[in-house]
LUMVOFI-331413 format. One record per residue: residue in three letters; x, y, z of N, C-alpha, C in turn. Coordinates in steps of 0.1 Angstrom, whole numbers, plus 5000, padded with zeros to 4 digits. Example, Ala and Ser with C-alpha at 12.3 -4.5 7.8 and 13.67 -1.06 7.14 Angstrom:
2
ALA513249435078512349555078513249675078
SER512849785071513749895071512950005079
//
This chain:
215
UNK415989894876415090044878415490074894
UNK415390184891415790274903414290324911
UNK414590334926412990344931412790494924
UNK413590584923412890694915412290694906
UNK412690614895412090604884410590524886
UNK410290454898408790394899407990564908
UNK408590624916407890704920407690804909
UNK408090864896408290924895407090914877
UNK407190794880406590704866405690814865
UNK404790794850403590874842402490844849
UNK402190714854401090684859401190714871
UNK402090754876401790804895401890944891
UNK402691034884402491134882400791174875
UNK400091114870398891144864397791074879
UNK398290994888396891014900397191124908
UNK398891174912398891254921397891394911
UNK397991414900397291544896395991524896
UNK395191384894393691404893393491404911
UNK394191314917394091384934393991504938
UNK394691584932394691724934393291814928
UNK393091764917392391804910390891804923
UNK390991684928389791674933389791684948
UNK390491704958390791824969390591964968
UNK391092044953391192114952389192164945
UNK388592084938387492084937386892114947
UNK386392034957386192054974385792134977
UNK387192214974387692334988386892454979
UNK386792454967386392544958384992534955
UNK383992484959382892384958382292504949
UNK381592454935381192524929379692584931
UNK379092734922377492704923376992644911
UNK376892534915376492444899375092374904
UNK374092334899373192254898373492074905
UNK373192024912373591914919373891824908
UNK373091784897373191704889374791724888
UNK374891824885376491824876377691824891
UNK376991834898378191784911378291654910
UNK377191554908377091424905378191384898
UNK377591444886378891434875380191384879
UNK380391514883381991544887382391434894
UNK381791434903381891324916382291214907
UNK381191164904381791024892382890994881
UNK383191094879384491134868385791084877
UNK385791194887386891214891387391104902
UNK386491034912386090904916386690794910
UNK386390774901386590684891387890674885
UNK388190774884389590824875390390764888
UNK390190794902391390824914390990634914
UNK389990584917390190444922390890354909
UNK390690424897391590304891393290364889
UNK393290484895394990494896395590494904
UNK394890414916395490384929395990224925
UNK395590164913395390014912396790014901
UNK397190164900398290134889399590194894
UNK399190244909400390254919401890164921
UNK402690194918403690064924403490034937
UNK403589934936403989844951404889854961
UNK404989944968405989974976405889954992
UNK406389804994406589765010406789795022
UNK408189865017408989925030408890105031
UNK408290125043408190295045409690325050
UNK409990435048411090495058410590545067
UNK409690575074409490655088408090575088
UNK407990565107406890455111405790595113
UNK406090715114405390805113404790885099
UNK404090885089403791005080403291085084
UNK403491215079403191355082401891375075
UNK400591445085399491505078399091645079
UNK398491705072398291835067397191905068
UNK395991825069395091845067394291885080
UNK393692005086393691995100392592005104
UNK392091995116390591975119389692045117
UNK390092205113389092295109389292255097
UNK389992235086389892235077388692075071
UNK389091995077388091845073386691935077
UNK386192025093384992025095384692145086
UNK385192245079384892315070384292255054
UNK384992195048384492075041383192025041
UNK383691945054382391865060381091955056
UNK380892045065380292145066379092195054
UNK379992235047379892265031378792185023
UNK379492075023378791925010377891915020
UNK377491905035376791885038375591975032
UNK375592095036374392195033374492175015
UNK375692185013375292174996374392014991
UNK374591944996373691814994372691794998
UNK372291915013371291865017370291755014
UNK368991725014368191565018369191465008
UNK370191524999370591404994371791315001
UNK371991395014373091365021373291195024
UNK371891195036371891075040371790955032
UNK372390825031371490725030372390585037
UNK371490475035371890365041372790265039
UNK373690225043374890175041375090085052
UNK376089975046377089865057377689995066
UNK377889935078379190015090379889935088
UNK380689835086381689775081381889665070
UNK381889715060382089635051383489505047
UNK384289545060385889475060385589345072
UNK384189355077384089205082382289195079
UNK381889145068380289115063379789025074
UNK380388975086379688875091378788965103
UNK379789045106379289205118378489285112
UNK378589325098378189385091376889435093
UNK376289565097374589575102374289745089
UNK373089745086372889865075372489995088
UNK373090075082372990225093372890335085
UNK372690425091372590545080374090605079
UNK374190655067375490715068375290895057
UNK376490915058376791075054377691065041
UNK377191085033377691105017378991245019
UNK378491315029379391445027380591395039
UNK380191285047381591285057382391165051
UNK381891075041382691015032383591085020
UNK382891165016383491235005384891355012
UNK384391385024385791445035386691395038
UNK386091245041387391165048388391095033
UNK387491105026388691085010389591215009
UNK388791345010389491485007390591475016
UNK390391425028391491445037392791355031
UNK392391215025393191125025394591165013
UNK393191225002394191254993394791344992
UNK394391474998395191554999396491595008
UNK396091475022397791495025398591385020
UNK398191255006398791204998399791284991
UNK398991394988399491474972400591554978
UNK400291664990401291714998402591655007
UNK402391545006403691455011404691425001
UNK403691344996404291334975405391454968
UNK404491574969405491684965406391774969
UNK406691704984407891714988409091704981
UNK408691644970409991634962411091544970
UNK410791524981411991384987411691224981
UNK412391184982412391024976411790994988
UNK412191005004411890905015410290965017
UNK409891085015408491145017407791075009
UNK408291094993407190994981407190904983
UNK407990814987407690664991406690665003
UNK407090695011405990705023404690735018
UNK404390865008402790885008402390795000
UNK403290704991402690584986402390474993
UNK403190475002402890305007401690365021
UNK401690455022400190535036398890515022
UNK399190585012397990565004397490415000
UNK398490364994397890204992397590145005
UNK397790145018397990075031396590145035
UNK395990295033394990335035393590285030
UNK394190315014393190285007392490135006
UNK393290035009393189925008392189865023
UNK392489935032391889915043390490015046
UNK390690135044389590195047388890325037
UNK389290395030388590475020388390405009
UNK389290314999388690264989387090194989
UNK386590105000385390094998384390245003
UNK384990355008384190405013383890504999
UNK384990524984384790574977383890484969
UNK383790334965382790284960381190304962
UNK381390304980379790304984379590424982
UNK380390574981379890664975379390724963
UNK380090654950379690644937378690544935
UNK378290474945377290384942376190484944
UNK376090554954374590614964374690744951
UNK375690774948375590904936375390864923
UNK375290774920374990714909373290704906
UNK373290624917371590654918370890804923
UNK371290834929370791034929371191074914
UNK371891044908372091104897370991054885
UNK370890934886369790894874368290894885
UNK367890864891366890934896366591064894
UNK367491174897367191314896367191324881
UNK367491244868367591274857365891194852
UNK365991114864364491024854363691124861
UNK363491194872362491294877362591404867
UNK363391454862363491574853362391524841
UNK362891424836362391354822360591374829
UNK360491274834359091294839358091394839
UNK358791534849358291644849358191724835
UNK359591684823358991754812357991674803
UNK357791504809356691464796355391524804
UNK355291554819353891594820353491734818
UNK354691824812354391944808354091924796
UNK354591814786354291814774352691734772
UNK352591644779351391594780350291704778
UNK350491794789349391864793349292034784
UNK349991974773349392074763347992074751
UNK347192144755345992124745346092114734
UNK345292004728345491944714345392084703
UNK344192194710343892264699344992414697
UNK346092374703347192464700347292384686
UNK347692264690348492234678347392204663
UNK346392234663344992234652345692384648
UNK346392464653346492614644347792634631
UNK348592514638349792484631349392414619
UNK349792494608349892444593351092434587
UNK351492324581352692314578353192354563
UNK352092424558352092504548352692644553
UNK352592664560352992804568354492814566
UNK355392684570357092734571357092724560
UNK358292784558359492834548360592754546
UNK360692684542362392594549363592694543
UNK362892784540364092884536365092954544
UNK363592984554364093044569364692994578
UNK364792824578364892764589366692754587
UNK366892784599368792794600369292694612
UNK369892594607369792504619370992574632
UNK371592694627372392724637371692794647
UNK370792834647369692914654369092814669
UNK369492674667368792584675370092554686
UNK369692584697370292594709370392424715
UNK370892354713371092204712371692194736
UNK371892274734372092284753371192264758
UNK369792354755368592404761367892274769
UNK368092284783367092154788367892094791
UNK369392034785370291954792370891974807
UNK371191884816371591924829373391934826
//
């Protein structure tokens, strides 16, 4: 099989697609609830991690220097927007260097910085790959696999871990709040309800909003 066949395999193309979707999502950060943001992040980051594992294993680059596209200004803009959006959810404790477990220690880590680092790696990869030049496509994959193994792969796992915690703590807090509101209803409010007052013929399931109250 020719090298170009590996470079344009369906799983490679799909990986490029989800990487582009990820960095474009951060560039146009939507005005949505933080819980919705967590869900999108978990879906995309999980797909990206799985996609890397399906990339063709190419060992030989054509160039010793891989072209970079993300500017310092772009990086800083994404980082600032994420930090502002996440607010108090941004900082969390994590190990400083998981590649050397013996010397690792717990430090305060920024989720917005981790996500921006991933953004930078993925955008650089996609823009180089999409040049449609076989040498650039080859080197884009080689660089992606290398930096994933040494650098941003473990950062991605740290990000998904803390996002998971944030999402389900948020959902628990919302459920607890809803439960307190329910328990605060006075019993006499229910005493006035008589089942005989309901007419089953007036009941229409289409009138129910099943999305009401859901994240």
